[in-house]
C-alpha positions, 0 to 999 in steps of 0.5 A, spaced: 810 066 687 817 066 685 818 063 692 813 057 690 808 061 694 804 062 688 796 061 693 799 067 696 801 071 690 794 072 689 790 077 695 795 083 694 793 083 686 786 083 688 787 088 692 791 092 687 785 091 683 780 093 688 784 099 688 786 100 681 778 100 680 776 105 686 780 110 682 778 109 676 786 107 673 783 102 669 789 099 665 792 098 672 786 095 674 787 090 667 794 090 669 792 086 676 787 083 674 790 080 669 797 078 673 791 074 678 789 070 672 796 068 671 796 066 678 790 062 679 793 059 672 798 056 674 795 055 680 790 050 675 783 054 677 781 054 671 774 056 672 777 063 676 783 065 672 778 065 666 774 070 670 779 073 672 781 073 664 773 075 662 774 081 667 780 085 664 778 084 657 772 088 660 776 094 664 779 094 658 773 095 654 774 103 650 781 103 651 787 105 646 791 099 644 796 098 650 801 092 654 795 090 657 791 088 650 797 084 649 798 080 656 790 078 656 792 075 649 799 070 651 794 068 658 789 067 653 793 063 649 796 058 654 789 057 656 788 055 650 793 050 649 792 047 655 785 047 653 787 043 647 784 048 643 789 050 637 785 053 632 785 058 638 792 059 641 794 060 634 789 066 634 791 069 640 799 068 639 798 071 632 794 077 636 800 077 642 805 078 636 802 083 633 800 087 640 807 086 641 810 089 634 806 095 635 808 096 642 815 095 640 814 090 647 819 084 646 816 080 651 808 080 647 812 078 641 817 073 644 809 069 648 805 070 642 812 067 637 811 061 642 804 060 642 803 061 635 809 056 635 806 050 639 800 051 635 802 050 629 807 044 631 800 042 634 797 043 628 802 039 624 806 045 622 812 042 625 817 047 620 813 053 621 812 051 629 819 050 630 821 057 627 816 061 630 817 057 637 827 058 636 824 065 634 822 066 641 827 064 644 833 068 641 828 074 642 829 071 649 836 071 649 838 078 645 832 082 647 830 086 654 825 080 656 823 079 663 825 074 666 819 071 669 816 071 660 824 069 660 823 062 665 816 061 660 818 062 653 823 056 656 818 051 658 815 053 652 821 051 647 823 044 652 815 043 651 815 043 643 821 039 644 819 033 648 813 034 642 817 032 637 823 028 641 828 033 638 832 031 645 839 035 640 835 042 640 833 041 648 840 041 649 842 047 645 836 050 648 838 049 655 846 049 655 843 057 651 838 058 657 842 057 663 848 062 660 842 067 659 840 066 666 
């Protein structure tokens, strides 16, 4: 996937989901199918991505809250943002932040802050939305956010900058993320 062969990434996640499901390891199966949803989302295969997210939600039913609940929420926020559903983006972003903070998971917290901020910005609360986006960026620069999710935060930050024509802010974040890389 990171090498640009996104379609080839689907099959290993499909096999992993099937294998973990067969072994009744539902949290691991959910992790694989939620990642599969992200792969399909990146290929713009919305129906398949939604189906994978629903399957992940079903697998997580009855399990104690875990990181997979947060991953499900942030990918739902991402999908809602692409569908211009600001309210759902806002709700899923907040949910992701809450789960991330409860679990001490900086990846989830950063992704939630990003989407919560983008939703607030889109709804007209630009000041607070930019604050949350900037906090997401700072979480990446000062935390242990994984490279893939850190890159997604960077892309989201630039999107927020483009939405307001804030080129100096985009330049500052680009310079900081260049050092981070």
